[in-house]
N, C-alpha and C positions, 0 to 999 in steps of 0.2 A: 504494500500500500504506500502511496506517495504522501509524504507529509505536506502540509499547507505551504511552508516556506519554499519547499522544492517545487511545488506547483507554480508559485509566483516566479521562481527563477526560470522555469520552463516557459511560462507566458512571456516573460521579458525577453528571453532568447528568441522566441517566435517573432516578437515585435521587431527586434534588431534584425532578424533575418529578412523581414518584410521591407525594412528600410534599405538594407543592402540590395535586395532584389530590385527595388525601385530605382536606386542609383545605377545599378548595372543596366537596367532597361533603358534609362536615359542615355547611357554611354554607348549602348549597342548601335544605334543608328549612325552615330558619329564615326564609330570604328568601321562600320561597313562602308561608309561613304568616303573614307580617307583614301587618297591616291597612293599613299606610301604604306609600307608595312609597319612603320613606327607608330607606337601607341602613345596616348597622352599619359604623362606621369601622374599617378594618383597616390596620394598619401592618406591613409586612414587616420582619422583624428578621434580617438576614444576619450570620452569623459572630459577631464580637465585639459587634455592636450589641445582641444579646439581653441580655448581662450588664448593660450600661449601663441598658437599659430596665427589666429585671427588678429590679435593685437600686433604681432610682428608684421603681418601683411599690411595692416593699416599704416604702421610707421614707415614702411618701405614704399608705399604707394607714391607714384610719380605723376600720374595724370588724372585718374578717375577712380571713384569708388561708388558702386551702385549696390545698395543693400535693401532687401525686403525681408521683414520679419513680422511674425504674428504678434509677439509680445516683447516689448523693450521696457524692462522694469528697472529704472535707475534708482538705487537706494542712496541713503545719505552716509553710510559707513565708509570709512577710509579704505577698507578692504573690499568694497563693492566692485566686482568686476564689470558689470554693465556701466557703472559710472566711469570706469577707466576707458571702456570702449567709446562712450560718448565723448570723453575728453580727447581721446586720440582722433576721433572723427573731426572734431573742431580744430585740433592742431593741424590735421591734414588739410582742411579747408583753408586755414590761415597761411599755409605754405604754398597755396596755389592749386591744390588738388580739387577737382570738381567732385563734390560729395553730395549724393542724393540718397535719401532714405524714404522707403515706402512702408507705412505702418497700417495695420488692421484697424478698422473702426466698426464697432458693433452698432446695430440699429437700436439697441437698448441703451439709452443715455445713462442709466444707473450702473451699467456694467463696469466692474473694476478694470477691465481691459482698456476701456476708453480713458479712464483716469490715468492709468500707468503710461499708456502710449502718448497721451497729450502732455504729460509731465516730461517725458523724454523728448518729445517734439519741441517743447519750449526751450529746453536746454540746448538742443541742436540748432534750432533756428536763431537763437541769440548769438550763436557762434558762426553764423553764416551758412549753415548747412541747409540745402533745399530739402524740405520735408513734405511729403504728400501722404494723404490717407486714401485708402480704397473706398469704394462705394459701400455704404452700410448694408446694402441689400445683398452683397456678395462677400463671402468669407475668403480672404487670402491667407492661406495657412503656410505659404512658402517660407522657408528659412534659408536664404541664399544671398551671397554677396559676390560681386564681380569686381575685381581690382585690376586696373590698368588694361582692361579688355583682354585679359589673359588668364588670370587666376580665379578659379571658382571655388567658393566655400559653400558646400551644400550638405544638408542633413537634418538632424532632429533638434539641434540646439536653438532654443529661444534665447534671447538676450536677457536672462534672469540670473540671479545669483544661484538659485537652485540648479538650473541647467548647466551653468558654467563651472560650478564648484562642487556640486553634491550628487546630482543625478547620474544614472547610467545613460549616457547619450552616445550617439554615433554619427559622425559626419565625415566628409571627405574633402580634401583639397585637390583639385584637378587643374593641371597646367595645360589649358587647351583654349587657344584663341577661338576655335570653331564653336566649342560649347559655350564660351563666354558670349559670343555674338548671338547664339541661339537663345540663351537665357535673357540677354539684354532685350532682344526683340520681344520675347514673351512678356517681360516686365513692362515694357513700353506700352503694351496693350491693356494693362490693368487700369 
């Protein structure tokens, strides 16, 4: 008989498998269309590795950052990783990088998602970052960033302290101008 904690581990494993399957499904058409045998370098970013890699990507950005996330929850604590992400996005904008952030907006005005995303939007906008909200009638659940039209960060990480420091999350960093262009095109239609 399987004990309850083991059942939860199995369910979490199935969830991570589904995320990996989705990522691979997104990569497959690009690989099939490639004229060369070379494949895009992919780095698996487990749990807290994502925050380290994403912050580094923002700091090294030279021309553009396009970010879409469902939840961006900036806390007040000194160790709050989403606050560091917001600060790095503002620094990037101040050094001349075009920074655009797309956030989810719920139709329910009392939803805490709206409060958190508007708080993050205020911080970013004060720093010169372009911030857009999706239509309240459509849920945009994507968690993706494109840096310099080349580097794609895609996966399960919301920009919350829980996701970046505590949860079991799984994302990838893909070095692919082709995928970056396809994702940019998709996000431009939101």
